[in-house]
C-alpha positions, 0 to 999 in steps of 0.5 A: 149925340148933339141932336139929342142935346139940343132936344133936351134944352129945347124941351126945358126952354119950352117949359120955362117959356111956359111959366114952369120952372122945372130944374129948381122944382126938381131941386126942391122935389129931391129933398120933399121925398122921403129918402126910403122913396123913388120915383119911376117916372115924372110928368110936368105940364102947365096943370102940374106934375104926375109922379110915379114911384115907390115908398115905404109909406106912400100916404106920407107924400102927400103932406110932405109935397103939400107942404111945398111951396110948388104944389097943391091938391095933391092926391093919389090918382090911382089905388096904392098898391103893395109890392115887395115890401114897398107900397106903388103910388101914382099921384097928381099935384097941381101947381101952386097959384101964386 
């Protein structure tokens, strides 16, 4: 258990030393993603973030995420598909250049 926590702390520290502020971004992301959407996966690297999940209307995510101070050039990386009344999406956004 302690080794897992150390690995997590090390990963967060490595991301932050690379210039990514993961915790503030994740805090803001919770306010940006519409209430009817949920994420299955989130991958961050030095180039940007990839979000995979489901939403009532996936196209509503792009303007919401582009309005953030964090992301730019948000786009779908695969076709949006429908399943069980929800749209499944995969999108990528580049980090905003400051």
